[in-house]
C-alpha positions as CSV (number, residue, x, y, z in Angstrom):
1,M,0.0,0.0,0.0
2,F,2.7,2.5,1.0
3,D,6.2,2.5,-0.5
4,V,8.4,2.6,2.6
5,E,12.1,2.6,2.3
6,S,13.9,0.1,4.5
7,P,16.5,1.4,7.0
8,T,19.3,-0.2,4.9
9,T,18.4,1.8,1.8
10,R,21.3,4.2,1.0
11,A,20.9,7.8,0.0
12,S,23.3,7.3,-2.9
13,E,21.6,4.2,-4.2
14,G,21.0,4.4,-7.9
15,T,23.2,7.5,-8.4
16,G,26.5,5.6,-8.9
17,I,28.1,7.4,-6.0
18,P,29.8,5.1,-3.5
19,P,28.2,5.2,-0.1
20,G,31.1,6.8,1.8
21,R,32.0,9.4,-0.9
22,I,29.4,11.8,0.3
23,C,30.8,11.7,3.8
24,A,34.3,12.2,2.5
25,I,33.4,15.2,0.4
26,A,31.5,16.8,3.2
27,G,34.5,16.1,5.6
28,F,36.9,17.7,3.2
29,G,34.7,20.8,3.0
30,L,34.4,21.1,6.8
31,A,38.1,20.5,7.3
32,G,38.8,23.3,4.9
33,F,36.4,25.7,6.7
34,A,37.9,24.6,10.1
35,V,41.1,26.5,9.2
36,W,39.2,29.8,9.1
37,I,36.1,29.5,11.3
38,F,35.1,27.4,14.3
39,P,38.0,25.0,14.4
40,Y,36.8,23.5,17.7
41,V,33.5,22.5,16.1
42,L,34.1,21.9,12.4
43,A,37.4,19.9,12.7
44,P,35.9,17.2,15.0
45,V,32.8,16.9,12.8
46,A,35.1,16.5,9.8
47,L,37.1,13.8,11.7
48,V,33.9,11.9,12.4
49,L,32.8,12.1,8.8
50,G,36.2,10.8,7.8
51,V,35.9,7.8,10.1
52,V,32.3,7.2,8.8
53,A,33.6,7.3,5.2
54,L,36.4,5.0,6.0
55,R,34.1,2.5,7.7
56,R,31.8,2.6,4.6
57,G,34.7,1.6,2.4
58,E,35.8,4.9,1.0
59,Q,39.6,5.2,1.0
60,L,39.5,9.0,0.9
61,G,38.4,8.7,4.6
62,K,42.0,8.5,5.6
63,W,42.8,11.7,3.9
64,V,39.7,13.4,5.4
65,I,41.0,12.4,8.9
66,V,44.4,13.9,8.1
67,A,42.8,17.1,6.7
68,A,40.7,17.4,9.8
69,V,43.7,17.2,12.1
70,V,45.7,19.7,9.9
71,G,42.7,22.0,9.7
72,F,42.3,21.9,13.5
73,A,46.0,22.7,14.0
74,L,46.1,25.5,11.5
75,G,42.8,26.9,12.8
76,L,44.2,27.1,16.3
77,L,47.5,28.7,15.0
78,I,45.6,31.3,13.0
79,A,43.3,32.0,16.0
80,A,46.4,32.5,18.3
81,L,48.4,34.8,15.9
82,P,46.3,38.0,16.3
83,T,46.5,37.9,20.1
84,K,50.2,37.4,20.1
85,F,51.0,40.3,17.7
86,V,48.5,42.9,18.8
87,T,50.3,44.3,21.8
């Protein structure tokens, strides 16, 4: 009567996109934004997306994790620079 999707149906099913690729792309974007804004929030979210992508079989997940850590470190460095050089 109703067409109900099962919980195992993937959002990328039928589009040809591997299941972890969406998480990897979103993780890269968030890791990039973490350098400039909200590194305490965006870098951990990117890290989690990298782990999810890796668990779903996407090999880019490793690079998302690296990018999240680097984005976090650079974000903290950039946030600390103005306070050090202002006085």
